[in-house]
C-alpha positions as a Python dict, from the first residue, in 0.01 Angstrom:
ca = {
    (1, 'M'): (0, 0, 0),
    (2, 'Y'): (209, 105, 296),
    (3, 'S'): (-66, 319, 463),
    (4, 'T'): (-321, 34, 431),
    (5, 'Q'): (-56, -213, 575),
    (6, 'G'): (8, 21, 871),
    (7, 'Q'): (-354, 71, 936),
    (8, 'T'): (-420, -306, 947),
    (9, 'H'): (-129, -361, 1181),
    (10, 'R'): (-256, -90, 1414),
    (11, 'Q'): (-621, -230, 1411),
    (12, 'F'): (-493, -580, 1490),
    (13, 'T'): (-265, -455, 1758),
    (14, 'Y'): (-532, -231, 1918),
    (15, 'S'): (-775, -519, 1934),
    (16, 'I'): (-525, -747, 2106),
    (17, 'R'): (-405, -482, 2352),
    (18, 'Q'): (-763, -378, 2438),
    (19, 'R'): (-837, -743, 2513),
    (20, 'H'): (-569, -752, 2779),
    (21, 'R'): (-640, -402, 2915),
    (22, 'G'): (-989, -504, 2985),
    (23, 'R'): (-897, -843, 3136),
    (24, 'Q'): (-981, -724, 3491),
    (25, 'T'): (-1296, -559, 3420),
    (26, 'R'): (-1473, -789, 3174),
    (27, 'R'): (-1765, -1000, 3277),
    (28, 'P'): (-1709, -1379, 3271),
    (29, 'G'): (-1872, -1542, 2962),
    (30, 'R'): (-1893, -1215, 2756),
    (31, 'L'): (-1736, -1213, 2418),
    (32, 'W'): (-1487, -925, 2366),
    (33, 'C'): (-1626, -689, 2098),
    (34, 'N'): (-1312, -673, 1913),
    (35, 'D'): (-1248, -1040, 1865),
    (36, 'W'): (-1416, -1005, 1524),
    (37, 'S'): (-1132, -779, 1400),
    (38, 'V'): (-873, -1008, 1535),
    (39, 'R'): (-1013, -1317, 1360),
    (40, 'Q'): (-1038, -1106, 1032),
    (41, 'R'): (-674, -1005, 1058),
    (42, 'V'): (-509, -1337, 1138),
    (43, 'R'): (-762, -1608, 1029),
    (44, 'G'): (-962, -1453, 761),
    (45, 'I'): (-1344, -1360, 765),
    (46, 'T'): (-1536, -1595, 985),
    (47, 'M'): (-1916, -1659, 967),
    (48, 'T'): (-2121, -1787, 1261),
    (49, 'V'): (-2359, -2079, 1212),
    (50, 'N'): (-2701, -1949, 1313),
    (51, 'K'): (-2878, -2285, 1302),
    (52, 'G'): (-2947, -2401, 1660),
    (53, 'L'): (-2811, -2079, 1808),
    (54, 'L'): (-3143, -1945, 1933),
    (55, 'S'): (-3196, -2240, 2155),
    (56, 'L'): (-2857, -2172, 2317),
    (57, 'V'): (-2909, -1817, 2405),
    (58, 'E'): (-3031, -1877, 2769),
    (59, 'N'): (-2812, -2186, 2816),
    (60, 'E'): (-2443, -2228, 2931),
    (61, 'P'): (-2227, -2492, 2770),
    (62, 'N'): (-2141, -2627, 3117),
    (63, 'F'): (-1788, -2731, 3012),
    (64, 'S'): (-1622, -3000, 3231),
    (65, 'N'): (-1346, -3243, 3223),
    (66, 'Q'): (-1581, -3535, 3252),
    (67, 'A'): (-1475, -3699, 2929),
    (68, 'L'): (-1116, -3719, 3065),
    (69, 'E'): (-1237, -3849, 3399),
    (70, 'N'): (-1436, -4117, 3207),
    (71, 'A'): (-1116, -4212, 3020),
    (72, 'V'): (-922, -4235, 3333),
    (73, 'A'): (-1185, -4447, 3491),
    (74, 'T'): (-1105, -4716, 3233),
    (75, 'L'): (-750, -4739, 3380),
    (76, 'K'): (-862, -4795, 3735),
    (77, 'V'): (-794, -5161, 3757),
    (78, 'G'): (-595, -5354, 4022),
    (79, 'W'): (-324, -5168, 4199),
    (80, 'V'): (-384, -4865, 3975),
    (81, 'N'): (-740, -4828, 4121),
    (82, 'K'): (-605, -4858, 4476),
    (83, 'S'): (-330, -4610, 4405),
    (84, 'F'): (-579, -4358, 4267),
    (85, 'E'): (-801, -4394, 4567),
    (86, 'L'): (-512, -4333, 4803),
    (87, 'D'): (-401, -4038, 4598),
    (88, 'S'): (-758, -3889, 4628),
    (89, 'V'): (-762, -3944, 5002),
    (90, 'I'): (-430, -3766, 5044),
    (91, 'A'): (-542, -3474, 4831),
    (92, 'S'): (-870, -3428, 5007),
    (93, 'N'): (-756, -3488, 5370),
    (94, 'S'): (-808, -3170, 5586),
    (95, 'V'): (-609, -3302, 5887),
    (96, 'L'): (-266, -3352, 5741),
    (97, 'T'): (-61, -3042, 5686),
    (98, 'T'): (76, -2951, 5358),
    (99, 'S'): (421, -3040, 5466),
    (100, 'Q'): (305, -3388, 5581),
    (101, 'K'): (122, -3440, 5257),
    (102, 'N'): (425, -3359, 5045),
    (103, 'D'): (658, -3575, 5267),
    (104, 'L'): (412, -3856, 5233),
    (105, 'I'): (385, -3824, 4862),
    (106, 'D'): (756, -3833, 4829),
    (107, 'D'): (792, -4128, 5052),
    (108, 'I'): (548, -4342, 4848),
    (109, 'N'): (684, -4223, 4506),
    (110, 'N'): (995, -4434, 4524),
    (111, 'I'): (894, -4639, 4206),
    (112, 'S'): (728, -4354, 4028),
    (113, 'Y'): (597, -4550, 3724),
    (114, 'L'): (389, -4787, 3960),
    (115, 'N'): (236, -4485, 4140),
    (116, 'L'): (-7, -4432, 3853),
    (117, 'G'): (-279, -4311, 4082),
    (118, 'R'): (-79, -4011, 4151),
    (119, 'V'): (-22, -3947, 3779),
    (120, 'L'): (-381, -3990, 3701),
    (121, 'G'): (-499, -3776, 3992),
    (122, 'D'): (-267, -3497, 3899),
    (123, 'L'): (-394, -3527, 3545),
    (124, 'V'): (-758, -3494, 3654),
    (125, 'R'): (-679, -3201, 3883),
    (126, 'H'): (-478, -3036, 3605),
    (127, 'S'): (-763, -3058, 3370),
    (128, 'A'): (-1021, -2931, 3632),
    (129, 'S'): (-780, -2621, 3690),
    (130, 'I'): (-807, -2544, 3310),
    (131, 'I'): (-1195, -2558, 3322),
    (132, 'D'): (-1212, -2325, 3635),
    (133, 'A'): (-921, -2117, 3500),
    (134, 'T'): (-733, -2142, 3821),
    (135, 'I'): (-422, -2259, 3613),
    (136, 'V'): (-379, -1900, 3534),
    (137, 'P'): (-176, -1746, 3825),
    (138, 'V'): (-289, -1426, 3986),
    (139, 'P'): (-112, -1226, 4268),
    (140, 'A'): (-210, -1335, 4623),
    (141, 'D'): (-401, -1011, 4680),
    (142, 'E'): (-609, -1025, 4362),
    (143, 'T'): (-929, -1211, 4267),
    (144, 'Q'): (-909, -1458, 3979),
    (145, 'T'): (-1102, -1313, 3690),
    (146, 'E'): (-992, -1538, 3410),
    (147, 'T'): (-1248, -1788, 3270),
    (148, 'F'): (-1234, -2096, 3056),
    (149, 'L'): (-1377, -1874, 2773),
    (150, 'G'): (-1093, -1637, 2815),
    (151, 'I'): (-843, -1916, 2789),
    (152, 'L'): (-1004, -2041, 2470),
    (153, 'Q'): (-1002, -1696, 2309),
    (154, 'N'): (-641, -1655, 2413),
    (155, 'V'): (-547, -1981, 2259),
    (156, 'Q'): (-717, -1898, 1943),
    (157, 'T'): (-535, -1555, 1931),
    (158, 'I'): (-206, -1746, 1954),
    (159, 'Q'): (-298, -1954, 1640),
    (160, 'G'): (-279, -1629, 1446),
    (161, 'L'): (-11, -1440, 1633),
    (162, 'V'): (260, -1702, 1586),
    (163, 'P'): (233, -1728, 1206),
    (164, 'E'): (212, -1348, 1198),
    (165, 'L'): (528, -1290, 1384),
    (166, 'Y'): (732, -1605, 1343),
    (167, 'G'): (632, -1718, 997),
    (168, 'V'): (569, -2072, 1108),
    (169, 'S'): (258, -2250, 1240),
    (170, 'A'): (178, -2238, 1607),
    (171, 'S'): (250, -2604, 1634),
    (172, 'D'): (620, -2540, 1517),
    (173, 'K'): (649, -2333, 1836),
    (174, 'A'): (467, -2582, 2065),
    (175, 'R'): (181, -2344, 2068),
    (176, 'A'): (-100, -2528, 1888),
    (177, 'V'): (-437, -2585, 2040),
    (178, 'N'): (-343, -2922, 2180),
    (179, 'D'): (-18, -2777, 2329),
    (180, 'H'): (-248, -2581, 2555),
    (181, 'L'): (-557, -2789, 2594),
    (182, 'G'): (-470, -3143, 2472),
    (183, 'T'): (-557, -3320, 2804),
    (184, 'L'): (-913, -3201, 2757),
    (185, 'N'): (-915, -3270, 2376),
    (186, 'N'): (-870, -3646, 2413),
    (187, 'I'): (-506, -3623, 2319),
    (188, 'F'): (-449, -3954, 2512),
    (189, 'L'): (-725, -4133, 2318),
    (190, 'T'): (-607, -4062, 1976),
    (191, 'T'): (-288, -4081, 1775),
    (192, 'D'): (-161, -3929, 1444),
    (193, 'D'): (29, -4240, 1346),
    (194, 'S'): (-6, -4622, 1368),
    (195, 'S'): (98, -4646, 1731),
    (196, 'A'): (-162, -4706, 2002),
    (197, 'P'): (-291, -4392, 2193),
    (198, 'V'): (-142, -4338, 2546),
    (199, 'F'): (-440, -4461, 2738),
    (200, 'T'): (-499, -4755, 2511),
    (201, 'S'): (-145, -4866, 2554),
    (202, 'L'): (-156, -4807, 2932),
    (203, 'S'): (-478, -5019, 2952),
    (204, 'E'): (-321, -5305, 2768),
    (205, 'S'): (-12, -5316, 2998),
    (206, 'I'): (-208, -5263, 3324),
    (207, 'N'): (-462, -5538, 3247),
    (208, 'F'): (-187, -5783, 3137),
    (209, 'I'): (-7, -5731, 3476),
    (210, 'V'): (-336, -5747, 3681),
    (211, 'N'): (-454, -6054, 3508),
    (212, 'A'): (-130, -6235, 3588),
    (213, 'D'): (-242, -6222, 3953),
    (214, 'L'): (102, -6169, 4098),
    (215, 'A'): (141, -6193, 4478),
    (216, 'T'): (350, -5867, 4487),
    (217, 'E'): (67, -5680, 4312),
    (218, 'T'): (-184, -5808, 4566),
    (219, 'A'): (50, -5705, 4850),
    (220, 'L'): (72, -5359, 4701),
    (221, 'E'): (-298, -5326, 4689),
    (222, 'T'): (-314, -5421, 5061),
    (223, 'A'): (-47, -5164, 5148),
    (224, 'Y'): (-239, -4890, 4960),
    (225, 'D'): (-554, -4990, 5157),
    (226, 'N'): (-381, -4989, 5493),
    (227, 'L'): (-239, -4639, 5436),
    (228, 'K'): (-569, -4502, 5296),
    (229, 'N'): (-770, -4645, 5587),
    (230, 'F'): (-526, -4495, 5843),
    (231, 'I'): (-544, -4147, 5683),
    (232, 'N'): (-927, -4171, 5674),
    (233, 'G'): (-917, -4258, 6043),
    (234, 'V'): (-705, -3965, 6149),
    (235, 'V'): (-903, -3688, 6310),
    (236, 'A'): (-832, -3334, 6406),
    (237, 'D'): (-754, -3414, 6771),
    (238, 'S'): (-521, -3707, 6687),
    (239, 'T'): (-182, -3671, 6848),
    (240, 'D'): (148, -3821, 6773),
    (241, 'F'): (34, -4028, 6468),
    (242, 'Q'): (334, -3933, 6248),
    (243, 'E'): (533, -4248, 6338),
    (244, 'T'): (249, -4472, 6236),
    (245, 'L'): (200, -4274, 5925),
    (246, 'D'): (555, -4318, 5829),
    (247, 'N'): (536, -4692, 5900),
    (248, 'F'): (237, -4728, 5652),
    (249, 'A'): (416, -4511, 5406),
    (250, 'T'): (726, -4735, 5438),
    (251, 'A'): (516, -5045, 5388),
    (252, 'V'): (389, -4889, 5050),
    (253, 'A'): (742, -4809, 4939),
    (254, 'T'): (858, -5164, 5016),
    (255, 'A'): (568, -5305, 4833),
    (256, 'H'): (650, -5087, 4530),
    (257, 'T'): (1002, -5223, 4535),
    (258, 'N'): (895, -5577, 4555),
    (259, 'F'): (634, -5539, 4276),
    (260, 'N'): (899, -5370, 4066),
    (261, 'N'): (1134, -5661, 4101),
    (262, 'A'): (860, -5898, 4003),
    (263, 'L'): (818, -5693, 3669),
    (264, 'A'): (1199, -5715, 3596),
    (265, 'S'): (1176, -6015, 3354),
    (266, 'E'): (957, -6125, 3060),
    (267, 'P'): (675, -6141, 2995),
    (268, 'Y'): (629, -5844, 3228),
    (269, 'L'): (934, -5642, 3151),
    (270, 'T'): (795, -5517, 2817),
    (271, 'H'): (482, -5389, 2987),
    (272, 'R'): (691, -5237, 3278),
    (273, 'N'): (886, -5047, 3013),
    (274, 'N'): (558, -4941, 2847),
    (275, 'L'): (418, -4806, 3177),
    (276, 'I'): (730, -4593, 3217),
    (277, 'S'): (708, -4463, 2863),
    (278, 'Q'): (342, -4380, 2869),
    (279, 'R'): (362, -4220, 3204),
    (280, 'E'): (643, -3984, 3076),
    (281, 'K'): (409, -3888, 2788),
    (282, 'I'): (138, -3776, 3030),
    (283, 'N'): (382, -3589, 3247),
    (284, 'V'): (540, -3406, 2948),
    (285, 'Q'): (198, -3302, 2822),
    (286, 'V'): (87, -3173, 3147),
    (287, 'A'): (408, -2985, 3189),
    (288, 'L'): (368, -2826, 2856),
    (289, 'E'): (14, -2720, 2917),
    (290, 'N'): (103, -2574, 3259),
    (291, 'S'): (388, -2381, 3105),
    (292, 'N'): (191, -2254, 2812),
    (293, 'L'): (-134, -2153, 3000),
    (294, 'S'): (36, -2001, 3306),
    (295, 'G'): (223, -1761, 3091),
    (296, 'L'): (-30, -1719, 2809),
    (297, 'A'): (-128, -1354, 2885),
    (298, 'D'): (231, -1244, 2904),
    (299, 'F'): (315, -1426, 2576),
    (300, 'I'): (41, -1262, 2395),
    (301, 'E'): (131, -920, 2544),
    (302, 'T'): (494, -967, 2419),
    (303, 'L'): (387, -1053, 2068),
    (304, 'S'): (122, -787, 2037),
    (305, 'N'): (380, -523, 2161),
    (306, 'N'): (618, -631, 1894),
    (307, 'I'): (336, -573, 1633),
    (308, 'S'): (284, -230, 1795),
    (309, 'Y'): (662, -142, 1768),
    (310, 'S'): (677, -249, 1400),
    (311, 'A'): (361, -35, 1323),
    (312, 'L'): (506, 270, 1491),
    (313, 'A'): (812, 236, 1283),
    (314, 'E'): (611, 369, 988),
    (315, 'D'): (643, 711, 1146),
    (316, 'D'): (965, 861, 1057),
    (317, 'T'): (1014, 1057, 1379),
    (318, 'L'): (903, 788, 1609),
    (319, 'R'): (1122, 543, 1422),
    (320, 'L'): (1424, 765, 1482),
    (321, 'L'): (1337, 803, 1844),
    (322, 'M'): (1295, 433, 1904),
    (323, 'S'): (1621, 354, 1724),
    (324, 'R'): (1797, 596, 1973),
    (325, 'V'): (1635, 468, 2295),
    (326, 'A'): (1623, 88, 2206),
    (327, 'Q'): (1893, -89, 2390),
    (328, 'N'): (1855, -412, 2202),
    (329, 'K'): (2078, -417, 1904),
    (330, 'Q'): (1833, -624, 1684),
    (331, 'W'): (1568, -363, 1740),
    (332, 'Q'): (1809, -85, 1668),
    (333, 'T'): (1890, -240, 1339),
    (334, 'Y'): (1534, -303, 1250),
    (335, 'F'): (1438, 65, 1302),
    (336, 'E'): (1762, 195, 1134),
    (337, 'N'): (1710, -27, 820),
    (338, 'Y'): (1324, 17, 812),
    (339, 'E'): (1313, 283, 551),
    (340, 'N'): (1545, 113, 311),
    (341, 'E'): (1369, -224, 349),
    (342, 'K'): (1031, -56, 316),
    (343, 'E'): (1144, 94, -23),
    (344, 'N'): (1230, -262, -135),
    (345, 'L'): (881, -377, -94),
    (346, 'N'): (675, -393, -405),
    (347, 'P'): (380, -625, -448),
    (348, 'I'): (442, -679, -820),
    (349, 'Y'): (761, -861, -711),
    (350, 'T'): (595, -1104, -469),
    (351, 'T'): (611, -1471, -579),
    (352, 'N'): (489, -1786, -432),
    (353, 'T'): (762, -2014, -569),
    (354, 'D'): (1094, -1992, -733),
    (355, 'S'): (937, -2105, -1070),
    (356, 'D'): (734, -1788, -1065),
    (357, 'K'): (1031, -1548, -1069),
    (358, 'S'): (1117, -1588, -1441),
    (359, 'A'): (743, -1524, -1543),
    (360, 'I'): (733, -1211, -1316),
    (361, 'I'): (1049, -1074, -1462),
    (362, 'D'): (916, -1118, -1810),
    (363, 'Q'): (595, -941, -1700),
    (364, 'V'): (776, -645, -1541),
    (365, 'L'): (1000, -615, -1844),
    (366, 'A'): (695, -607, -2081),
    (367, 'D'): (512, -361, -1851),
    (368, 'S'): (816, -142, -1846),
    (369, 'G'): (850, -136, -2237),
    (370, 'L'): (1165, -343, -2231),
    (371, 'P'): (1365, -433, -2410),
    (372, 'D'): (1319, -83, -2558),
    (373, 'V'): (1593, -140, -2826),
    (374, 'T'): (1610, -465, -3018),
    (375, 'D'): (1794, -372, -3350),
    (376, 'A'): (2167, -356, -3296),
    (377, 'T'): (2211, -202, -3635),
    (378, 'D'): (2022, 114, -3516),
    (379, 'L'): (2338, 263, -3376),
    (380, 'A'): (2168, 592, -3257),
    (381, 'A'): (1913, 401, -3057),
    (382, 'V'): (2191, 178, -2903),
    (383, 'A'): (2387, 481, -2813),
    (384, 'A'): (2078, 648, -2654),
    (385, 'K'): (2007, 337, -2445),
    (386, 'A'): (2381, 354, -2329),
    (387, 'Q'): (2322, 699, -2193),
    (388, 'R'): (2034, 571, -1988),
    (389, 'D'): (2231, 290, -1840),
    (390, 'T'): (2337, 382, -1484),
    (391, 'R'): (2665, 191, -1509),
    (392, 'I'): (2796, 417, -1780),
    (393, 'D'): (2937, 756, -1712),
    (394, 'T'): (2809, 966, -2012),
    (395, 'A'): (2964, 1296, -1918),
    (396, 'N'): (3039, 1499, -2234),
    (397, 'Y'): (2904, 1232, -2460),
    (398, 'D'): (2745, 1500, -2672),
    (399, 'R'): (3100, 1581, -2799),
    (400, 'Y'): (3134, 1233, -2955),
    (401, 'T'): (2986, 1070, -3266),
    (402, 'V'): (2748, 778, -3206),
    (403, 'E'): (3017, 536, -3302),
    (404, 'Q'): (3253, 688, -3050),
    (405, 'Q'): (2975, 681, -2775),
    (406, 'I'): (2938, 309, -2838),
    (407, 'T'): (3304, 245, -2832),
    (408, 'K'): (3354, 427, -2503),
    (409, 'S'): (3046, 269, -2343),
    (410, 'C'): (3178, -74, -2434),
    (411, 'E'): (3508, 11, -2264),
    (412, 'Q'): (3332, 111, -1941),
    (413, 'L'): (3124, -218, -1957),
    (414, 'G'): (3445, -419, -1988),
    (415, 'I'): (3361, -523, -2348),
    (416, 'T'): (3664, -589, -2579),
    (417, 'T'): (3683, -331, -2853),
    (418, 'A'): (4005, -412, -3038),
    (419, 'N'): (3978, -547, -3387),
    (420, 'R'): (3590, -540, -3383),
    (421, 'T'): (3354, -360, -3615),
    (422, 'I'): (3109, -96, -3472),
    (423, 'T'): (2813, -322, -3554),
    (424, 'A'): (2971, -618, -3364),
    (425, 'L'): (3031, -376, -3071),
    (426, 'S'): (2681, -245, -3086),
    (427, 'G'): (2537, -594, -3081),
    (428, 'T'): (2751, -707, -2795),
    (429, 'M'): (2660, -395, -2593),
    (430, 'L'): (2303, -419, -2667),
    (431, 'R'): (2274, -777, -2532),
    (432, 'N'): (2469, -669, -2232),
    (433, 'M'): (2234, -381, -2160),
    (434, 'N'): (1911, -579, -2218),
    (435, 'Q'): (2053, -853, -1986),
    (436, 'H'): (2130, -583, -1718),
    (437, 'D'): (1769, -475, -1739),
    (438, 'R'): (1662, -823, -1656),
    (439, 'D'): (1919, -869, -1380),
    (440, 'E'): (1808, -531, -1224),
    (441, 'I'): (1442, -651, -1205),
    (442, 'A'): (1572, -983, -1057),
    (443, 'R'): (1767, -788, -800),
    (444, 'R'): (1457, -578, -699),
    (445, 'L'): (1256, -904, -677),
    (446, 'D'): (1521, -1048, -437),
    (447, 'L'): (1522, -727, -237),
    (448, 'N'): (1149, -742, -206),
    (449, 'E'): (1154, -1109, -100),
    (450, 'S'): (1421, -1032, 158),
    (451, 'A'): (1229, -730, 298),
    (452, 'N'): (913, -942, 315),
    (453, 'T'): (1070, -1252, 478),
    (454, 'L'): (1051, -1276, 860),
    (455, 'S'): (1398, -1299, 1006),
}
């Protein structure tokens, strides 16, 4: 069992490590040849659907974030639409410096929940960076070689690695598919409970406020347009426009404040609070995806290395070496205890539930020919069983009669012998020894469970 287990670990680890070693040289769009072994190891055997595949051979899927853009378009109403247009102009302008853009963005973000155009613009740009894989960082002097296909394959690998090493689902570690790609997977258009999806809830509040035809909302739209038109009019040879730019930005910030004050009481307050809540959900999701995807390769490398170390521990010499050079106390303990814990592993003791334990104990007892003595009146058989009991020191027992052997064994087991017949002692000791056989199997079962439990 152990050699097969080790071989599987090594094959799995090799396929993962080869995937990352070949990262810089693989051709975009080409499946890694060892993905099949990875899927076998962590997800079970997978079969490909052949129907329709022939028609796809010379065609690319042409993945895009268009579905998200279409969903965002439904929110472009009233001031939100004007805010989005302004955000797009700022992002695409080639005259303003990066520093000027950042200062401007900060100036007009004084009431951040109203600046939904920026939130939605950031969301669209974020999703586009996943499609073109630029979300994955590379050193300044290197070329981006990651692809969307590579991201998808890495995310799939995570779905198997996390349960393999942590013993929980990927979602429990915030590493599920939607924790990496939810913005592209319509996460803001669906919900797992009775609450409205993020975009549905946003749309309701935006439209309620816009339909109220508030003067402060109209004034904000005008301020957005004025700033947008000014930026569009700035040309490369423009000079000394910073003061004017600042004035338009101040006008937007002021309009934000006025609009926010107008929403401070019902029936608008509920919708203002909802805008704040839904905006936060979008930002949290984008931040989670950024964090997960930007460090995805390193995360996989760390997990696959851990599998490699545990596989190497099967070699006695390497295990001893690693226990000596490892500076991490937990790894030292793992290597030092590996042999003992490995000896505790036995598939016959593996259970799915606590209710299975009693049945397994009964089965192991039967397979072991236990109980091997059932008749307490057969004193010779009881005495012979006592000599096989590891708790009893049977040195020089051959000097004693069967009755004396039983009496001395009872004394060692803490069984009262005074004023009791030899038959009574034999019966008590036999029950004690048969129960010990059962307890010993239960102990081995617990040791197997402990050695087989991720901790």
